[in-house]
C-alpha positions, 0 to 999 in steps of 0.5 A: 834646525840643521841638515845633518846629510846632503846626498846627490845624485847626478846633481849638476857636476856631481856624479854620487857624492856625498856631505856630513855637516856640522851643525853650526858651521861649513864651508865648502873650499876648492877651485872655481868651476869646482862644484862648491856653489853647486853644493849650497844650491842643491841644499836651496833646493830642497828648501824650495823645491828649485835651483836659485840659479838656473830655473829651468829644471832638466839643465841640473841634470848632470850633462849626459844622465836621464835623472837628478837626486838631491836627499837631505836629512834633516833634524828640525824640532828634534825630530829627523826629515828627510826630503828628496826632490827628483827629476826624470827627463819627461817627467814631472819633478817629486818633492818627497818628505819623509817618502810621501810625495807633495801633492803641490810643492806650494805645500812644501814652502816654509817648511825649511826656512832658507836665505841664501846671500850670492853674487847673483843677488846683483840681479836684484839691483840691475835686473827688472822690478820682476827680480825684487817683485819675486823677493818680496813674494819669496820672503813673505811666502815662507811664512804666509801660506793664504798669501802663497795661494793669492799669489798663484791665483792672482798668476792664473788669473793674470794668464787667463785674461791676457789670453782673452785681450789677444784672442779680442784682437786676433778674432776682433771680437770684445765682451765686456762680461767676461772681461769683469770676470776676470777683473773682479778676481784680479782685485779679490786675490790683488788687494790681499797680495798689495796689504800685504806688501806694504804691510810687510816692507813696513816692518822689513825697511827699519830692520834692511837699514840697522842691518846696513848700518852694522855692515857699513859703520852708519857711513851713508843712508839708504832707503828701500821705496815701494812703488805700486799703482794701488797705492793711487786706486783699487785695481778694479778702477786700475783696470778699468781706465787702462782697458784701452791701453791693455786691448791696444797692448794685448796683454794687462798693463796695470796691477800688482804683478808690475810693483816694484821695490826701489833701492835708494843710498843717500836718497838716490838710485843705487844702481846707478850712484852705489860704488861696488863695494856699497851695491854689494853691502846693499844686498847682503844687508838686505838678505840680512834682514830677510834672514832677520824676519823670517827668524821672527814670523816662524821661530827658527833661525832659517839655515843661511848660505853665503856663496862667494861672500869676499867677492868684492868686499873689503877687508872691514865690511867682510869682518863686520858680517862675521861679527855678525856671525859670531850669535847665537841669532844664528843657526847652520851657516855654509860658507863657499869660497876658494881660498882654504886658508883665508875661509879658515882665519875667518870662520876661528873667529867665531866662536862656534864649531866648524867643517872644511870641506874640500872639492 
């Protein structure tokens, strides 16, 4: 699977641009702020129906304009596939495949398998548990529609339960029967989500460790640990035991929406004890393991976006990553960098066809 052509209209800093791509390696090069990352984000937008960097949809419209269009022409399983994501201010975003609009965006997830590696991934280490949960959910959802459906269902019921807890507090009232209905529904959606996350990580962690060992030349040991309240007891019991607290704080304090993924280096939190280089290697290993897992599940090498890959990595670690990319295991790759010469020197080491796109 590969992207042949990308056309952008009023997308971020692009007024109207069309790019033709090589089926293997494509490098966007140019000065900072010229739009290299925006071009990669447009490709991400086609796969996920949203920006990787800016969740506020209207802020992806070029300043002073009323709409944006991202148009991609792909080849998947030797068939041409045309995808368009468009948004007009005051209207809902539209995603079309071969001229037909999706009724639900969730139907599109997984159609274009894609993995992005970016300096913005540091949020996985520095930010709260919600960022790491989204990472797990994003990986599983690309190959498991039932999981995505359960996740949407769980979040909807969670929102309704939280609204009910607020209603109880504001009106000085309480109805255990109504709350029990929401508890049951949370358990129905939440239990399979927990089980699938647990199963996924049992498969994923060894892949991740192997990737990290390659990048770091096995110089240190790393680990991922899944943290969930549901390891203690089932969700219905947890909700019952935490009822007093939930009523006091007016939201649901326990459940799979509080799960976390613990990042460790030599059995210590990587956030506190990992160097910048180690943290970067950790994140790249995490994303390459995501690539491996999705390829394993879908049978298709995902498109790989490498945004500013040389950021804060020593030459040895960059060399290890390039060696990994020089492999038939990978499909189409997009790279962004500020140094044309450095990029070209690196991609020449990869025995694949490539294209340099100067912005």
